[in-house]
Backbone as numpy.savetxt, mean C-alpha at the origin, in Angstrom:
# Nx Ny Nz CAx CAy CAz Cx Cy Cz
-17.68 -8.57 21.04 -16.24 -8.38 21.01 -15.80 -8.14 19.56
-14.96 -7.13 19.31 -14.48 -6.85 17.94 -13.65 -8.00 17.40
-13.68 -8.14 16.06 -12.86 -9.15 15.40 -11.39 -8.76 15.43
-10.53 -9.75 15.48 -9.09 -9.56 15.39 -8.59 -10.45 14.26
-7.90 -9.85 13.29 -7.35 -10.62 12.18 -5.84 -10.65 12.33
-5.24 -11.82 12.20 -3.80 -11.98 12.36 -3.22 -12.54 11.07
-2.18 -11.91 10.57 -1.41 -12.40 9.43 -0.05 -12.76 9.99
0.22 -14.03 10.15 1.46 -14.48 10.78 2.64 -14.46 9.80
3.81 -14.14 10.35 5.09 -14.26 9.64 5.14 -13.47 8.33
4.62 -12.26 8.32 4.58 -11.50 7.08 5.95 -11.06 6.59
6.96 -11.07 7.43 8.30 -10.70 6.98 9.19 -11.91 6.75
8.64 -13.09 6.89 9.41 -14.31 6.67 9.20 -14.77 5.23
10.23 -15.28 4.61 10.04 -15.86 3.28 8.96 -16.91 3.36
8.08 -16.90 2.37 7.03 -17.90 2.35 5.70 -17.38 2.86
5.59 -16.07 3.17 4.29 -15.51 3.55 3.30 -15.83 2.43
2.27 -16.61 2.76 1.33 -17.08 1.75 0.25 -16.04 1.51
0.32 -15.39 0.37 -0.64 -14.36 0.01 -1.71 -14.88 -0.93
-1.65 -16.15 -1.29 -2.55 -16.66 -2.32 -3.99 -16.76 -1.86
-4.25 -16.90 -0.58 -5.62 -17.05 -0.10 -6.28 -15.73 0.27
-5.60 -14.62 0.05 -6.18 -13.33 0.38 -7.10 -12.87 -0.75
-8.12 -12.09 -0.43 -9.09 -11.65 -1.46 -8.57 -10.44 -2.26
-7.57 -10.66 -3.12 -6.96 -9.59 -3.91 -7.96 -9.04 -4.92
-7.94 -7.72 -5.09 -8.81 -7.02 -6.03 -7.94 -6.15 -6.92
-8.12 -6.20 -8.24 -7.35 -5.29 -9.11 -7.73 -3.84 -8.82
-6.72 -2.96 -8.73 -6.98 -1.54 -8.49 -7.27 -0.90 -9.83
-8.55 -0.70 -10.12 -8.99 -0.22 -11.44 -9.28 1.27 -11.38
-8.23 2.07 -11.42 -8.34 3.53 -11.49 -7.39 4.01 -12.57
-7.72 5.13 -13.21 -6.79 5.67 -14.21 -5.39 5.88 -13.62
-4.38 5.47 -14.36 -3.01 5.68 -13.93 -2.43 4.54 -13.11
-3.24 3.60 -12.70 -2.74 2.44 -11.94 -2.71 1.24 -12.87
-1.56 0.59 -12.92 -1.38 -0.54 -13.82 -0.92 -1.75 -13.03
-1.74 -2.79 -12.97 -1.33 -4.07 -12.39 -1.36 -4.16 -10.88
-1.65 -3.07 -10.17 -1.63 -3.09 -8.70 -2.88 -3.81 -8.19
-2.69 -4.65 -7.19 -3.81 -5.33 -6.54 -3.79 -4.98 -5.06
-4.95 -5.06 -4.41 -5.02 -4.69 -3.00 -6.02 -5.54 -2.24
-5.84 -5.54 -0.92 -6.77 -6.12 0.04 -7.01 -5.05 1.09
-8.26 -4.69 1.33 -8.58 -3.69 2.35 -8.59 -4.38 3.71
-7.77 -3.86 4.64 -7.80 -4.35 6.02 -8.83 -3.55 6.82
-8.83 -2.24 6.62 -9.92 -1.38 7.07 -9.94 -0.15 6.21
-11.09 0.48 6.13 -11.22 1.65 5.27 -11.83 2.80 6.03
-11.87 3.96 5.42 -12.47 5.11 6.07 -13.93 4.83 6.42
-14.37 5.35 7.56 -15.75 5.19 8.00 -16.29 6.56 8.39
-16.90 7.27 7.43 -17.40 8.62 7.71 -18.41 8.64 8.86
-19.18 7.56 9.02 -20.17 7.52 10.10 -19.51 7.59 11.47
-18.28 7.11 11.57 -17.53 7.13 12.83 -16.48 8.24 12.85
-16.51 9.12 11.85 -15.51 10.19 11.71 -14.09 9.61 11.67
-13.95 8.47 11.02 -12.67 7.78 10.89 -12.16 7.99 9.47
-10.97 8.60 9.34 -10.46 8.89 8.00 -9.18 8.13 7.67
-8.90 7.06 8.40 -7.69 6.29 8.09 -8.08 5.04 7.29
-7.08 4.46 6.67 -7.28 3.23 5.91 -6.00 2.40 5.99
-6.16 1.10 5.82 -5.02 0.20 5.77 -5.24 -0.81 4.66
-4.22 -0.98 3.83 -4.31 -1.87 2.68 -3.07 -2.74 2.58
-3.24 -3.96 2.12 -2.12 -4.73 1.62 -2.08 -4.46 0.12
-0.91 -4.15 -0.39 -0.76 -3.86 -1.82 0.20 -4.86 -2.44
-0.10 -5.24 -3.66 0.77 -6.17 -4.38 1.08 -5.55 -5.74
2.38 -5.48 -6.03 2.88 -4.90 -7.28 3.59 -6.00 -8.07
2.92 -6.66 -9.01 3.64 -7.60 -9.88 4.71 -6.83 -10.68
5.67 -7.54 -11.28 6.70 -6.84 -12.06 6.10 -5.86 -13.06
6.58 -4.62 -13.03 6.12 -3.59 -13.95 4.88 -2.83 -13.50
4.27 -3.24 -12.40 3.06 -2.56 -11.92 3.43 -1.21 -11.32
2.48 -0.27 -11.36 2.71 1.03 -10.73 1.39 1.68 -10.35
1.46 2.53 -9.35 0.32 3.35 -8.98 0.33 4.63 -9.80
-0.68 5.46 -9.59 -0.69 6.75 -10.27 0.15 7.75 -9.48
0.49 8.87 -10.09 1.21 9.93 -9.39 0.17 10.71 -8.60
0.35 10.80 -7.27 -0.67 11.41 -6.42 -0.05 12.09 -5.20
-0.86 12.88 -4.54 -0.46 13.59 -3.33 -1.34 13.10 -2.19
-0.72 12.80 -1.04 -1.47 12.35 0.13 -1.91 13.53 0.97
-3.14 13.46 1.44 -3.69 14.51 2.29 -3.30 14.33 3.75
-2.89 13.14 4.12 -2.46 12.84 5.48 -1.19 12.01 5.44
-0.75 11.56 6.61 0.44 10.70 6.69 0.21 9.38 5.98
1.30 8.80 5.47 1.26 7.46 4.91 2.43 6.67 5.48
2.14 5.46 5.92 3.16 4.54 6.42 3.16 3.34 5.48
4.33 2.97 4.99 4.46 1.80 4.12 5.52 0.88 4.70
5.16 -0.38 4.88 6.09 -1.42 5.31 6.22 -2.40 4.17
7.43 -2.52 3.60 7.64 -3.42 2.47 7.70 -4.84 3.01
6.75 -5.65 2.58 6.63 -7.02 3.06 7.38 -8.01 2.18
7.55 -7.67 0.91 8.12 -8.61 -0.03 8.71 -7.85 -1.20
9.81 -8.33 -1.74 10.39 -7.75 -2.95 10.89 -6.33 -2.74
10.73 -5.51 -3.76 11.17 -4.12 -3.71 10.06 -3.21 -4.22
10.09 -1.97 -3.75 9.21 -0.92 -4.25 10.06 0.26 -4.65
9.74 0.86 -5.78 10.49 1.99 -6.30 9.66 3.25 -6.14
10.27 4.28 -5.54 9.63 5.57 -5.31 9.97 6.48 -6.50
9.06 7.36 -6.86 9.29 8.25 -8.00 10.45 9.21 -7.79
10.95 9.36 -6.55 12.10 10.23 -6.33 13.43 9.49 -6.54
13.35 8.22 -6.99 14.55 7.47 -7.31 14.99 6.49 -6.23
14.40 6.55 -5.06 14.77 5.60 -4.00 14.11 4.25 -4.23
14.81 3.20 -3.82 14.27 1.83 -3.88 14.21 1.32 -2.44
13.05 0.77 -2.09 12.83 0.22 -0.76 12.75 -1.30 -0.86
13.34 -1.96 0.15 13.45 -3.41 0.16 12.63 -4.01 1.30
12.41 -5.32 1.21 11.69 -6.06 2.23 12.20 -5.68 3.62
11.27 -5.27 4.48 11.62 -4.87 5.84 11.77 -3.37 6.02
11.84 -2.60 4.93 11.94 -1.15 5.05 10.59 -0.57 5.48
10.65 0.37 6.40 9.46 1.09 6.86 9.62 2.53 6.43
8.64 3.04 5.68 8.69 4.38 5.11 7.51 5.17 5.66
7.77 6.36 6.20 6.71 7.24 6.71 6.81 8.55 5.95
5.72 8.92 5.28 5.70 10.17 4.51 4.67 11.11 5.12
5.00 12.39 5.13 4.15 13.41 5.73 3.05 13.87 4.78
2.01 14.52 5.30 0.97 15.08 4.45 1.60 16.00 3.39
1.02 15.96 2.20 1.54 16.78 1.11 2.57 16.07 0.26
2.96 14.86 0.66 3.92 14.09 -0.13 3.31 13.70 -1.46
4.06 13.93 -2.53 3.63 13.54 -3.88 4.55 12.43 -4.36
3.96 11.36 -4.85 4.79 10.25 -5.33 4.02 9.32 -6.24
4.79 8.44 -6.85 4.26 7.31 -7.59 5.10 6.12 -7.16
4.45 5.03 -6.80 5.17 3.82 -6.41 5.05 2.81 -7.54
6.12 2.04 -7.72 6.13 1.01 -8.75 7.06 -0.11 -8.30
7.10 -1.17 -9.10 8.03 -2.25 -8.83 8.47 -2.86 -10.15
9.77 -2.87 -10.38 10.31 -3.46 -11.59 10.34 -4.98 -11.49
10.46 -5.50 -10.25 10.65 -6.94 -10.09 9.67 -7.59 -9.12
8.62 -6.94 -8.75 7.56 -7.43 -7.85 7.82 -7.00 -6.43
6.76 -6.58 -5.78 6.86 -6.17 -4.39 5.48 -6.11 -3.77
5.46 -6.13 -2.47 4.21 -6.01 -1.74 4.43 -5.21 -0.48
3.40 -4.48 -0.06 3.58 -3.71 1.15 2.27 -3.54 1.89
2.42 -3.15 3.13 1.31 -2.75 3.97 1.31 -1.24 3.95
0.19 -0.63 3.59 0.08 0.82 3.57 -0.99 1.23 4.58
-0.63 2.15 5.46 -1.57 2.72 6.43 -1.63 4.21 6.14
-2.84 4.71 5.91 -3.02 6.09 5.49 -3.87 6.83 6.50
-3.43 8.01 6.90 -4.22 8.90 7.76 -4.74 10.00 6.85
-6.00 10.36 6.99 -6.57 11.28 6.00 -6.53 10.55 4.68
-7.24 9.43 4.63 -7.05 8.41 3.60 -7.17 8.93 2.18
-7.75 10.07 1.97 -7.88 10.57 0.62 -6.54 10.93 0.00
-6.49 10.84 -1.30 -5.32 11.28 -2.05 -5.84 11.98 -3.28
-5.06 12.91 -3.78 -5.46 13.60 -4.99 -4.49 13.24 -6.10
-4.99 12.99 -7.29 -4.12 12.73 -8.42 -3.36 14.00 -8.75
-2.13 13.83 -9.14 -1.31 15.00 -9.42 -0.79 14.95 -10.83
């Protein structure tokens, strides 16, 4: 039987993220972003989607990039700032189409769930 992982109350104040296996995102252009992989691409199964929990401490940002497939972002905590000037708040669900170019950051800390189809992205 496949494993099932449950993260309870992720939209409630007090979601405890301290016990998750956070990893610093060490790529050029990414500053301070940490992530937890929920699932990743599996070429052996012809699976090209990925799901990550992302954490943006104050001042953290991703690189400017273009997505090859759809991206869904659910803001779980704080705020996230989009390079087009929009600010997303806890509870906002953002769906971007293939070809979307952006950089995400947070001036005051934020966290989100990101689900990517065609998980690859190209730096722009």
